[in-house]
C-alpha positions in Angstrom: 91.1 -76.3 -19.5 90.2 -76.9 -15.9 92.2 -75.2 -13.2 95.1 -77.2 -11.8 95.1 -78.1 -8.1 98.4 -77.8 -6.5 98.5 -80.6 -3.9 102.3 -81.1 -3.8 103.8 -80.9 -0.4 107.1 -78.9 -0.6 109.9 -79.3 1.9 109.6 -77.6 5.3 111.1 -74.1 5.3 111.7 -73.3 9.0 114.7 -71.1 8.5 116.0 -68.8 5.8 119.1 -70.1 4.0 122.0 -68.6 6.0 125.2 -67.2 4.4 128.3 -69.3 4.3 130.6 -69.0 7.3 132.9 -66.0 7.2 135.8 -68.2 8.4 136.3 -71.8 9.2 136.1 -71.0 12.9 133.0 -68.9 12.9 129.6 -70.3 12.1 126.3 -68.6 11.6 123.4 -69.1 14.0 119.8 -69.7 12.7 117.8 -66.5 12.5 115.4 -65.7 15.3 111.7 -65.7 14.7 111.4 -61.9 14.8 113.9 -61.8 11.9 112.0 -64.5 10.0 108.8 -62.4 10.3 110.5 -59.6 8.4 112.4 -61.7 5.8 109.8 -62.7 3.1 112.3 -64.2 0.6 111.2 -67.5 -1.0 114.3 -69.2 -2.5 112.1 -71.0 -5.1 110.3 -67.9 -6.3 112.9 -65.2 -7.1 111.5 -62.0 -8.6 112.9 -61.3 -12.0 113.4 -57.6 -11.2 114.8 -58.1 -7.7 111.9 -56.2 -6.0 112.3 -55.8 -2.3 108.6 -56.2 -1.8 106.5 -59.1 -3.1 104.6 -57.9 -6.2 100.8 -58.0 -6.4 99.8 -60.4 -9.2 96.4 -58.9 -9.7 95.3 -61.3 -12.4 92.5 -63.8 -12.5 94.2 -65.9 -15.2 97.7 -66.7 -16.5 98.7 -67.6 -20.0 100.2 -70.8 -21.2 99.5 -74.6 -20.8 100.8 -76.8 -18.0 102.4 -73.9 -16.1 102.5 -73.6 -12.3 99.7 -71.0 -12.4 96.6 -70.8 -14.7 93.7 -69.5 -12.6 93.9 -67.4 -9.3 91.3 -69.4 -7.6 93.6 -72.4 -7.7 96.9 -70.5 -7.2 98.5 -67.1 -7.4 102.1 -66.1 -7.0 101.4 -63.4 -4.4 99.4 -66.0 -2.4 102.2 -68.5 -2.8 104.7 -66.1 -1.3 102.3 -65.5 1.7 101.7 -69.2 2.2 105.4 -70.0 2.1 106.1 -67.2 4.6 103.4 -68.3 7.1 104.5 -71.9 6.8 108.1 -70.8 7.6 107.2 -69.0 10.8 104.7 -71.6 11.9 107.0 -74.7 11.7 104.7 -76.0 9.0 105.1 -77.8 5.7 102.0 -76.3 4.1 100.0 -73.1 4.7 96.8 -72.0 3.0 95.4 -68.4 2.9 91.6 -68.0 2.9 89.1 -65.1 3.2 88.7 -65.1 7.0 89.3 -67.0 10.2 85.8 -68.5 10.1 86.4 -69.5 6.4 89.5 -71.4 7.6 87.4 -73.2 10.3 84.7 -74.0 7.7 87.3 -75.6 5.4 88.6 -77.7 8.3 85.2 -78.8 9.4 84.5 -80.1 5.9 86.9 -82.9 6.8 84.1 -84.3 9.0 81.3 -86.7 7.9 77.9 -87.5 9.3 78.2 -89.7 12.4 81.6 -88.2 13.4 82.2 -86.9 16.9 84.1 -83.7 17.7 85.4 -82.7 21.1 85.6 -78.9 21.6 86.4 -76.6 24.5 83.6 -74.9 26.6 85.1 -71.4 26.2 85.4 -70.9 22.5 85.0 -67.8 20.2 81.3 -67.1 19.6 81.6 -67.6 15.9 83.1 -71.0 16.5 80.2 -72.0 18.7 77.8 -70.8 16.0 79.4 -72.9 13.3 79.7 -76.0 15.5 76.0 -75.7 16.3 75.2 -75.6 12.6 77.1 -78.8 11.7 75.6 -80.5 14.8 72.1 -79.6 13.6 72.5 -80.0 9.8 75.4 -82.3 9.2 74.8 -85.0 11.8 78.1 -84.4 13.7 78.1 -84.9 17.5 79.8 -82.1 19.4 81.0 -82.5 23.0 81.9 -79.3 24.8 84.3 -80.0 27.7 86.6 -78.2 30.0 89.9 -78.6 28.0 91.9 -77.1 30.9 91.7 -80.6 32.5 93.0 -83.4 30.2 91.3 -85.9 32.4 87.9 -84.3 31.5 88.7 -84.8 27.8 89.7 -88.5 28.0 86.2 -89.9 28.7 84.9 -88.4 25.5 87.6 -89.9 23.2 86.2 -92.8 21.2 88.7 -95.0 19.3 86.7 -94.8 16.0 84.0 -92.2 16.4 86.1 -89.3 17.6 87.2 -87.6 14.3 88.4 -84.2 15.6 89.5 -82.4 18.8 89.2 -78.6 18.6 91.2 -76.6 21.0 92.0 -73.0 21.9 94.8 -71.9 24.3 94.5 -69.4 25.8 90.8 -69.4 25.2 88.7 -66.3 24.3 87.7 -64.5 26.5 88.5 -66.3 29.8 92.2 -67.0 28.9 91.9 -70.7 30.0 95.0 -72.7 29.3 94.9 -76.2 27.6 97.9 -78.5 27.7 98.1 -78.8 23.9 101.0 -81.3 24.1 99.4 -83.6 26.6 96.0 -83.6 25.0 97.4 -84.3 21.6 99.4 -87.2 23.0 96.3 -88.7 24.7 94.2 -88.3 21.6 96.8 -90.0 19.4 97.0 -92.9 21.7 93.3 -93.5 22.1 92.0 -92.4 18.7 94.8 -92.6 16.1 92.7 -91.3 13.2 91.4 -88.2 15.1 92.7 -84.8 14.0 93.8 -82.3 16.6 93.0 -78.8 15.5 94.1 -75.7 17.3 92.7 -72.1 16.9 95.9 -70.1 17.5 94.5 -66.7 16.9 95.0 -65.4 20.5 98.7 -66.1 20.3 99.8 -66.0 16.6 102.8 -68.0 15.3 105.1 -65.5 16.9 104.2 -66.6 20.4 102.9 -70.2 19.9 103.3 -72.9 17.3 101.0 -75.7 18.2 102.3 -78.0 15.3 105.5 -78.3 17.5 103.3 -79.8 20.3 101.4 -82.5 18.3 98.6 -80.6 16.6 97.7 -81.8 13.1 96.1 -78.5 11.9 96.4 -75.0 13.1 94.4 -72.0 12.0 94.5 -68.3 12.7 92.2 -65.4 12.0 94.9 -63.4 10.2 92.6 -60.4 10.6 94.1 -60.2 14.1 97.8 -60.2 15.0 99.2 -61.4 11.7 97.7 -58.4 9.9 97.7 -56.1 12.9 95.8 -53.2 11.5 92.2 -54.3 11.0 92.3 -53.3 7.4 91.7 -56.7 5.9 90.0 -60.0 6.6 91.9 -63.2 6.2 92.5 -66.7 7.6 95.5 -69.0 7.6 95.6 -72.8 7.9 98.9 -74.7 8.5 99.6 -78.4 8.7 102.4 -80.9 8.3 100.4 -83.9 7.0 100.4 -84.4 3.3 97.0 -86.2 3.3 95.3 -83.3 5.2 97.0 -80.7 2.9 95.6 -82.4 -0.2 92.0 -82.4 1.2 92.3 -78.8 2.4 93.7 -77.6 -1.0 90.9 -79.4 -2.8 88.2 -77.8 -0.7 89.6 -74.3 -1.0 89.9 -74.7 -4.8 86.4 -76.1 -5.0 84.6 -73.5 -3.0 86.8 -70.6 -4.1 87.5 -68.9 -0.8 91.2 -68.4 -1.2 92.6 -65.0 -0.2 92.8 -62.3 -3.0 96.2 -61.1 -4.2 95.8 -57.6 -2.8 94.9 -58.9 0.6 97.8 -61.4 0.4 100.1 -58.4 -0.2 98.6 -56.5 2.8 98.9 -59.5 5.0 102.5 -60.0 4.1 103.2 -56.4 5.0 101.5 -56.8 8.3 103.5 -59.9 9.2 106.7 -58.1 8.8 105.9 -55.9 11.8 104.2 -58.6 13.9 107.2 -59.1 16.3 107.7 -55.5 17.2 103.9 -54.9 17.6 103.3 -57.9 19.8 106.4 -57.2 22.0 104.9 -53.7 22.7 101.4 -55.0 23.2 102.5 -57.7 25.6 104.5 -55.3 27.7 101.5 -53.0 28.1 99.1 -55.9 28.7 101.3 -57.0 31.6 101.1 -53.5 33.1 97.3 -53.3 32.7 96.7 -56.8 34.1 98.9 -56.0 37.1 97.1 -52.7 37.7 93.7 -54.2 37.6 94.8 -57.1 39.8 96.2 -54.7 42.4 92.8 -53.1 42.7 91.2 -56.4 43.6 89.5 -57.3 40.3 89.4 -60.9 39.2 91.7 -60.7 36.2 92.2 -63.4 33.5 95.7 -63.1 32.0 98.5 -65.8 31.8 101.1 -63.2 32.8 99.8 -63.1 36.4 101.5 -65.4 38.9 98.2 -66.9 40.1 96.6 -67.5 36.6 95.4 -71.1 36.4 97.6 -73.2 34.1 100.4 -70.6 33.9 103.2 -73.2 34.1 101.7 -75.1 31.2 101.4 -71.9 29.2 105.0 -71.0 29.8 106.0 -74.4 28.6 104.2 -74.3 25.3 104.3 -70.6 24.5 106.8 -67.8 24.1 104.7 -65.0 25.6 101.4 -64.1 27.3 99.6 -62.3 24.5 97.8 -59.0 24.4 94.3 -60.0 25.4 93.0 -60.0 29.0 89.7 -59.9 30.7 88.4 -58.9 34.1 85.2 -59.2 36.2 83.5 -56.3 38.1 80.7 -58.3 39.8 78.0 -56.2 38.2 76.9 -56.1 34.6 75.5 -52.5 34.7 78.8 -51.4 36.3 80.7 -53.0 33.5 78.6 -51.3 30.9 79.4 -47.9 32.6 83.1 -48.7 32.6 83.1 -49.6 28.9 81.1 -46.6 28.0 83.3 -44.2 30.0 86.6 -45.0 28.1 87.8 -42.6 25.5 91.1 -44.1 24.2 89.9 -47.7 24.3 87.6 -48.2 21.3 84.4 -50.2 21.9 84.6 -52.9 19.3 84.6 -56.7 18.8 87.8 -58.4 17.5 91.3 -57.9 18.7 94.9 -57.9 17.5 95.2 -54.5 15.9 97.4 -51.6 16.8 94.5 -49.8 18.4 93.4 -50.8 21.9 89.8 -52.1 22.1 87.3 -52.8 24.9 84.2 -54.9 24.9 81.7 -57.0 26.9 81.8 -60.4 25.2 78.3 -61.5 26.5 76.6 -58.6 24.7 79.0 -58.5 21.7 81.3 -61.2 20.4 79.6 -64.0 22.3 76.0 -62.7 22.2 75.0 -65.5 19.8 75.5 -68.1 22.6 72.4 -68.8 24.6 72.5 -67.0 28.0 71.8 -70.3 29.7 74.7 -72.0 27.9 77.0 -69.0 28.8 76.0 -69.4 32.4 76.6 -73.2 32.3 80.1 -72.7 30.9 81.0 -70.1 33.5 81.1 -67.1 31.2 80.3 -64.1 33.4 77.8 -61.5 32.1 79.8 -58.7 33.6 83.1 -59.7 32.0 85.1 -57.0 30.2 87.7 -57.9 27.6 90.6 -55.7 26.9 92.6 -56.0 23.7 95.8 -54.0 24.1 97.3 -52.0 21.2 100.5 -50.1 20.8 99.5 -46.8 22.3 101.6 -45.3 25.1 101.0 -47.5 28.2 100.6 -44.5 30.5 97.8 -43.1 28.3 96.0 -46.4 28.3 96.3 -46.8 32.0 95.2 -43.2 32.6 92.1 -43.6 30.4 91.1 -46.9 32.1 91.5 -45.4 35.5 89.3 -42.4 34.6 86.6 -44.9 33.3 86.7 -46.8 36.6 86.4 -43.6 38.6 83.6 -42.3 36.4 81.7 -45.5 36.8 82.1 -45.3 40.6 84.0 -48.6 40.8 87.1 -47.0 42.4 87.6 -44.0 44.6 90.5 -42.1 46.1 91.4 -43.3 49.6 92.6 -40.4 51.8 94.4 -42.9 54.1 96.3 -44.7 51.4 96.5 -41.7 49.0 95.6 -43.9 46.0 92.6 -45.2 44.2 91.0 -48.3 45.7 88.2 -50.6 44.8 84.7 -49.6 46.0 83.1 -52.6 47.6 80.4 -54.0 45.2 77.6 -53.4 47.6 78.6 -49.7 48.0 78.5 -48.6 44.4 74.7 -48.3 44.3 74.8 -46.7 47.7 77.2 -44.1 46.6 75.0 -43.3 43.6 72.0 -42.9 45.9 73.9 -40.5 48.1 74.8 -38.5 45.0 71.2 -38.3 44.0 70.3 -37.0 47.5 73.0 -34.3 47.0 71.9 -33.3 43.5 68.3 -32.2 43.0 67.1 -33.6 46.3 63.4 -32.9 46.9 62.4 -33.6 50.4 58.9 -32.3 51.1 58.8 -30.6 47.8 62.2 -28.8 48.4 64.2 -28.4 45.3 67.7 -27.1 45.6 68.7 -26.0 42.1 67.6 -25.6 38.5 67.6 -28.3 35.8 68.2 -27.0 32.3 67.5 -29.3 29.4 67.2 -29.1 25.6 66.2 -31.2 22.6 66.4 -30.8 18.9 63.6 -30.6 16.3 63.5 -32.9 13.3 63.2 -32.8 9.6 62.0 -35.5 7.2 64.6 -35.7 4.6 63.0 -38.3 2.4 59.8 -40.4 2.3 57.2 -38.1 3.8 53.6 -39.1 2.9 54.9 -42.2 1.2 55.8 -43.5 4.7 52.1 -43.8 5.4 51.9 -46.4 2.6 54.9 -48.5 3.7 57.8 -46.5 2.1 60.9 -46.0 4.2 61.3 -42.4 5.6 64.5 -40.8 6.7 64.4 -38.3 9.5 67.2 -36.3 11.2 67.7 -33.9 14.0 68.0 -30.2 13.3 70.1 -27.8 15.3 67.1 -25.7 16.2 66.2 -26.6 19.7 63.6 -26.4 22.5 64.8 -25.5 25.9 63.2 -26.3 29.2 64.1 -24.9 32.6 62.8 -26.0 36.1 63.4 -23.4 38.8 62.7 -24.1 42.5 59.7 -22.4 44.1 59.4 -24.4 47.3 56.1 -22.7 48.2 53.6 -25.5 47.5 52.9 -24.2 44.0 53.6 -25.6 40.5 53.7 -23.2 37.6 54.5 -23.2 33.9 55.2 -20.7 31.1 55.1 -21.9 27.5 56.5 -18.9 25.7 55.9 -20.1 22.2 52.5 -21.7 22.7 50.0 -18.8 23.1 52.4 -17.4 25.7 50.7 -19.7 28.1 51.2 -19.1 31.8 49.5 -20.9 34.7 50.0 -21.7 38.4 48.5 -24.5 40.4 48.3 -25.5 44.0 50.1 -28.9 44.1 47.8 -30.4 46.6 44.7 -29.5 44.5 45.9 -31.5 41.5 43.9 -34.7 40.9 46.4 -37.1 42.6 43.6 -39.5 43.5 42.6 -40.1 39.8 45.9 -41.8 39.1 47.5 -45.0 40.5 51.1 -44.1 41.4 53.9 -45.7 39.4 56.7 -47.4 41.3 60.2 -46.0 40.8 61.2 -48.7 38.3 57.7 -49.3 37.0 57.0 -48.5 33.3 53.9 -46.7 32.1 51.3 -49.1 30.5 50.9 -49.0 26.8 47.5 -47.2 27.1 47.1 -43.7 28.5 45.3 -43.3 31.8 42.0 -41.8 30.5 40.6 -41.3 34.0 43.6 -39.0 34.8 43.3 -37.1 31.5 39.6 -36.4 32.2 40.4 -35.3 35.8 43.1 -32.8 34.6 40.7 -31.4 32.0 37.9 -31.0 34.6 40.3 -29.6 37.2 43.4 -27.6 36.6 42.6 -26.9 32.9 38.9 -26.3 33.2 39.2 -22.5 32.5 41.1 -22.9 29.2 38.8 -22.2 26.3 38.8 -23.7 22.8 40.9 -20.8 21.5 43.8 -22.2 23.6 43.8 -25.8 22.2 47.6 -25.9 21.7 48.3 -24.6 25.2 45.7 -26.9 26.7 47.3 -30.0 25.1 50.8 -29.0 26.1 49.7 -28.3 29.7 47.8 -31.6 29.8 50.9 -33.5 28.7 53.0 -31.7 31.3 50.6 -32.2 34.2 49.9 -35.8 33.2 53.6 -36.7 33.5 54.1 -34.6 36.6 51.4 -36.5 38.4 52.5 -39.9 37.2 56.2 -39.3 37.8 56.4 -37.3 41.0 53.6 -38.7 43.1 56.1 -39.3 46.0 58.1 -36.1 45.7 55.6 -33.5 44.4 58.3 -30.9 43.9 57.4 -27.2 43.9 58.9 -25.8 40.7 58.4 -23.4 37.8 58.8 -24.9 34.3 59.7 -22.5 31.6 59.9 -23.5 27.9 61.3 -21.6 25.0 62.4 -22.7 21.5 64.5 -21.5 18.6 62.4 -23.9 16.6 59.3 -22.6 14.8 56.1 -24.1 16.3 53.7 -25.8 14.0 56.0 -25.8 11.0 56.4 -29.6 10.7 59.8 -29.6 12.4 59.0 -31.8 15.4 58.4 -28.9 17.8 55.9 -30.9 19.9 58.3 -33.8 20.2 61.2 -31.6 21.4 58.8 -30.0 23.9 57.7 -33.5 25.0 61.3 -34.5 25.4 62.3 -31.5 27.5 59.2 -31.8 29.7 59.7 -35.5 30.2 63.4 -35.2 31.0 63.0 -32.4 33.4 60.4 -34.4 35.4 62.5 -37.5 35.3 65.3 -35.6 36.8 63.1 -34.1 39.5 61.8 -37.6 40.3 65.3 -39.1 40.3 64.4 -41.6 37.6 67.4 -40.7 35.5 71.0 -40.4 36.9 74.0 -38.4 35.7 77.6 -39.3 35.7 79.3 -38.4 38.9 82.6 -36.6 39.6 84.3 -38.0 42.6 86.3 -35.2 44.4 89.8 -35.9 43.0 88.6 -35.9 39.4 88.7 -32.6 37.5 85.9 -31.3 35.3 87.5 -32.3 32.1 87.1 -35.9 33.0 83.3 -36.1 33.2 82.0 -39.3 31.7 82.9 -38.7 28.0 81.6 -40.5 25.0 83.9 -41.9 22.3 83.2 -38.8 20.2 84.7 -36.6 22.9 81.3 -35.2 24.0 79.8 -35.3 27.4 77.5 -38.3 27.3 74.3 -39.4 28.9 74.1 -43.1 29.6 71.9 -45.3 27.4 69.3 -46.2 29.9 68.7 -42.6 30.8 68.1 -41.8 27.1 65.7 -44.7 26.7 63.7 -43.7 29.8 63.5 -40.1 28.4 62.3 -41.5 25.1 59.6 -43.7 26.6 58.1 -40.7 28.5 58.5 -38.3 25.6 56.4 -40.8 23.6 53.8 -40.8 26.3 53.6 -37.0 26.0 53.4 -37.4 22.2 50.4 -39.8 22.5 48.6 -37.2 24.7 49.3 -34.5 22.0 48.7 -36.5 18.9 46.8 -39.7 19.7 48.8 -42.2 17.6 52.3 -40.9 16.9 54.9 -43.0 15.0 57.6 -42.4 17.6 60.0 -41.0 15.0 59.9 -37.4 16.2 60.6 -38.1 19.9 63.3 -40.7 19.0 65.1 -38.1 16.9 64.6 -35.5 19.7 66.2 -37.8 22.2 68.9 -39.6 20.2 69.7 -37.0 17.6 71.5 -38.0 14.4 69.4 -39.7 11.7 67.2 -42.7 11.4 65.0 -44.6 9.0 61.4 -45.6 9.8 59.0 -48.1 8.4 55.4 -48.4 9.4 54.2 -51.9 10.4 51.8 -53.9 8.3 53.4 -53.7 4.8 55.0 -57.1 4.6 58.5 -56.0 5.6 60.4 -55.3 8.8 59.0 -52.3 10.6 60.4 -49.9 13.2 63.3 -47.5 13.4 67.0 -47.9 12.6 69.7 -45.5 13.4 71.9 -44.5 10.4 75.4 -45.0 11.7 78.2 -42.8 10.4 75.8 -39.9 9.5 77.7 -36.7 9.2 76.3 -33.3 9.9 74.9 -31.4 6.9 74.0 -27.8 6.4 70.4 -27.0 5.5 68.2 -23.9 5.1 64.8 -24.4 6.7 62.3 -21.9 5.4 59.0 -21.6 7.2 56.3 -20.6 4.7 54.0 -19.6 7.7 51.1 -21.1 5.8 49.0 -23.3 8.1 48.5 -26.9 6.9 45.9 -29.6 7.6 48.0 -32.8 8.0 45.0 -35.2 8.3 43.4 -33.7 5.1 46.6 -34.0 3.1 47.3 -37.6 4.2 43.7 -38.5 3.4 44.0 -36.9 -0.1 47.0 -39.1 -1.0 45.1 -42.1 0.3 42.1 -41.2 -2.0 44.4 -40.7 -4.9 45.9 -44.1 -4.4 42.4 -45.7 -4.4 41.5 -44.0 -7.6 44.8 -44.3 -9.4 46.6 -47.2 -7.8 49.1 -47.8 -10.6 50.1 -44.2 -10.9 50.5 -43.7 -7.2 52.1 -47.1 -6.8 54.8 -46.1 -9.3 55.4 -42.8 -7.4 55.7 -44.6 -4.1 58.2 -47.1 -5.6 60.3 -44.2 -6.9 60.3 -42.5 -3.5 61.3 -45.9 -1.9 64.2 -46.1 -4.2 65.3 -42.6 -3.4 65.1 -43.3 0.4 67.1 -46.5 0.0 69.8 -44.8 -2.0 69.9 -41.9 0.4 70.3 -44.3 3.4 73.2 -46.0 1.7 74.9 -42.7 0.8 74.4 -41.2 4.3 75.7 -44.3 6.1 78.8 -44.6 3.9 79.5 -40.9 3.7 83.1 -41.2 4.8 83.9 -43.8 2.2 81.7 -42.2 -0.4 83.3 -38.8 -0.1 81.7 -35.5 1.0 81.6 -33.9 -2.4 79.9 -37.0 -4.0 77.5 -37.2 -1.1 76.3 -33.6 -1.5 76.0 -33.9 -5.2 73.8 -37.1 -5.0 71.7 -35.7 -2.2 71.0 -32.6 -4.2 69.7 -34.8 -7.1 67.6 -36.9 -4.8 66.1 -33.9 -3.0 64.9 -32.5 -6.4 63.5 -35.8 -7.5 61.7 -36.5 -4.2 60.1 -33.1 -4.4 58.8 -33.7 -7.9 57.1 -36.9 -6.8 55.5 -35.1 -3.8 54.2 -32.5 -6.2 52.7 -35.3 -8.3 50.9 -36.5 -5.1 49.4 -33.0 -4.8 50.8 -32.1 -1.4 52.9 -29.1 -2.3 51.7 -25.5 -2.0 52.3 -22.3 -4.1 54.3 -20.8 -1.2 56.6 -23.9 -1.1 57.1 -23.7 -4.9 58.1 -20.0 -4.6 60.7 -21.0 -2.0 62.0 -23.8 -4.3 62.2 -21.4 -7.3 64.0 -18.8 -5.3 66.6 -21.2 -4.1 67.0 -23.0 -7.4 67.6 -19.8 -9.5 71.1 -18.5 -10.3 73.4 -17.7 -8.6 72.2 -20.0 -5.9 71.4 -23.2 -7.8 70.3 -25.1 -4.7 68.0 -28.1 -4.3 64.9 -27.7 -2.2 62.0 -29.9 -1.2 59.0 -29.7 1.1 59.2 -31.5 4.4 56.6 -33.0 6.6 53.0 -33.0 5.4 53.4 -30.2 2.9 50.5 -27.9 2.0 52.4 -25.1 3.7 54.8 -25.6 6.6 58.5 -25.8 5.8 60.8 -26.3 2.9 64.4 -27.7 3.3 67.3 -26.6 1.1 70.6 -28.4 1.0 73.6 -26.0 1.4 76.9 -27.1 -0.1 80.1 -26.7 2.0 81.5 -24.1 -0.5 78.3 -21.9 -0.5 79.6 -18.4 0.1 78.6 -16.2 3.1 77.7 -13.4 0.6 75.3 -15.6 -1.3 73.7 -16.9 1.9 73.1 -13.3 3.1 71.5 -12.4 -0.2 69.3 -15.5 -0.2 68.1 -15.0 3.3 67.3 -11.4 2.5 65.2 -12.5 -0.6 63.3 -15.1 1.3 62.6 -12.7 4.2 61.3 -10.0 1.7 58.8 -12.6 0.4 57.4 -13.0 3.9 59.1 -16.3 4.8 61.1 -17.1 7.9 64.4 -18.8 6.9 66.6 -20.6 9.4 70.2 -21.6 8.6 70.9 -24.8 10.6 72.7 -28.1 10.5 71.1 -31.5 10.4 72.2 -34.7 12.1 73.6 -33.2 15.4 73.2 -34.0 19.0 70.0 -35.2 20.7 68.8 -34.6 24.2 71.1 -32.4 26.3 71.2 -31.7 30.1 73.3 -28.8 31.5 75.7 -30.4 34.0 74.6 -29.5 37.6 78.1 -29.6 39.0 79.7 -26.3 39.9 83.0 -27.4 38.3 81.2 -27.5 35.0 79.5 -24.1 35.1 81.1 -21.2 33.3 81.5 -18.5 36.0 82.4 -16.0 33.3 79.1 -16.3 31.6 77.3 -13.7 33.7 75.3 -11.2 31.8 76.8 -7.8 31.1 74.1 -5.2 30.8 74.4 -2.2 28.4 76.6 0.5 29.8 78.0 -1.7 32.4 81.8 -1.8 32.9 83.3 -5.0 34.1 85.4 -4.2 37.2 88.8 -5.7 37.5 89.1 -8.9 39.6 90.5 -8.3 43.1 93.0 -11.1 44.0 92.4 -10.6 47.7 88.6 -11.2 47.3 87.9 -14.6 45.7 84.6 -15.2 44.0 82.5 -17.1 46.4 79.2 -17.0 44.4 77.8 -20.3 43.3 78.1 -20.6 39.5 74.8 -22.3 39.5 73.0 -19.1 40.6 69.6 -18.8 38.9 69.6 -18.5 35.2 65.8 -18.0 35.0 65.9 -14.2 34.4 68.3 -14.4 31.5 66.5 -17.4 30.0 63.3 -15.5 29.9 64.7 -12.3 28.4 67.3 -13.5 25.8 66.3 -13.0 22.2 65.9 -16.0 19.9 69.2 -15.0 18.2 71.0 -15.0 21.5 69.4 -18.0 23.1 71.4 -20.8 21.7 74.8 -19.2 22.1 74.0 -18.1 25.7 72.8 -21.6 26.6 75.9 -23.2 25.3 78.1 -20.8 27.1 76.6 -21.6 30.5 78.8 -24.6 31.0 79.3 -28.2 30.0 76.3 -30.1 28.5 75.7 -33.8 28.6 74.4 -35.1 25.3 72.9 -38.4 24.1 
């Protein structure tokens, strides 16, 4: 039988049935709304067992003929409980639960027909704008966007017969504009009796505002927000009091099948029970935050402020001010710094949950709106939206204050003994002054050292196949290259590449071929093509004495000198550049890219083309610009600039690099890569949620010819296209599965992830063997690691034919077994490195004295540390030269020593 459609309109349930009076002289008062939120009872649907919580009727069908329920698309008891409850607290006759707030709007807009006109606000949610644009383009509905804060601006667009719907928000998202719902509803009813007044009430929820009481015909909420309150489900609610509209809405929901599932109905019912206590807490904190920002001089949008436009109207139609506010800084870049500097406020779209969130609407929730339209509607690009949660208000205010300080937007006033707003024109000036104080190089004078590091990379899946359009997955390894610039200030430039033929050289700065290169402006980007004239001049000048036996050193020095001349033409700093690595060179682990990243970053710092977070005097070291992962963070534009120049160096070293290696070296983590030209989207994509994994990297120490190996696979594909095509398809499937598993590792489970990766590693290696790119040394490594008691999965990485093998190490692999395995591999003549994959990218040692570890001084053998003398405070600068220690530390000591120097800023 076909599903029944319940279109009956039950009686309005605004209040719970109250008990009889206790005495003839004492009557009961109706329950308050906060009580109604908690009480879910439905008098017409008593549970047979008297459960205190509404059961989940997780059933698609119901037995019997002609009963109230037969098919859950049409009706479900759990959903009926929810809909009754929402109707009760919304002053509604009917309520409908659907899969999301946008699904609710979609159902409502299906009431329109071609030729209809709709009047909508000019400050609407981005998704609402997107859907309105769609129906205007494809359904033939005319949409008028007007300023609904002024009822007189609405009236001219009301047509007696053409206006079919008026869509309102109050307060709006994100500017918190107030619309007089009662007055506009009255004007619309008088001028266009058949028009439907629809209100998006998501910003308020039924707890604070019930638009049906003020003349609206239909109200909808994204129940994902305040009704649920925990961001653990998606849902939408529609309420109305008109029987004709209820029947059409019920028909549409039953027809398209977007009603809310029983389990989500249960979760939403549970969330509504705590809505009152949540929103009371959120509103109280929102008022404190808005008042604080307003006192600093920001333009703040929040109905709780005395000067908010339309506040009197809002107080008349609402029971509270809500928990969303926004403010303007006057500078988009400054706003980005503030958002990125918070720790407790999570950067995310949406609002209404127990956790506090921060966002920039123009680059997030409202990014789909054309910038010109945003400007025309008065939506500032620098706007920051705050969605307040239930955390302690003092913690939220403290975190926000630190973010404002770190971004340079407020500073401590000695006269007032409090933080005050930095005038907008002075923020950039303050940053410039900081740059003069840190690393200033006037007439080649350099005041202190810059210490940088970058990771290597490993191809986890898809090597060789990537050349033929298959997706490759690459990740950073916790073996790093370190670069140190030390002041010379004697008119000389020198370099020492410890791991590249132990190359050492010194050049007179004025003798470098400056005339062969056109200088780049401070904000000018390098052209796509290399400057061949400069390359030839460097070969013929400073590198002319390097013979063919020093090709690696020659290329590395060429990349360094090329960037030095291009980047520092104005400053020409006199420094020594020292490079060391715990990463094996030439083993296919991205050593050249990590070198390129270190060299590029050091030179960008010397030329003041990247900036670091500042620490105004009153802020302690622990409050340095922190990322949301609790690590010291480099701003995005700095990382992108470093990546661009690292790619320039890679082009000098390799001719036509993919950009994968330098991107991993800069950004860390893991990414996927597809080459262009194979009929599918190309480029790189970060794998979000990638967790660190332990790997054993074993260097076979066998040289390999990458070009020859790649050419061999290409020839095999020409000769056996079906065989090779099948192998490539299999590798593509492995990469796709690995990407899904790595991205969903938290949900997937660590144990399941490691098990599946182990299988995929073994399969991927077998396919690479079939392509003929393995080597006997790599097979020995694989056999050693796969044999009992180790039972590990190993594959070649990179080009193969030698180079490195990677072995996945389970979390429960014992230290004893690891020691034995390392010993076996070493006895075979291999160099094993136990490391982690997926960690941090580019790092810069903080130059601030507050961040240097003054206890990290070297203790030489036989030295006894004297006791500290309280009367003789340590006056030495903790930034004293680290060059001597850097050059003498063993590879085993290097990483630990570097980390112990102080706080590092990571991408």
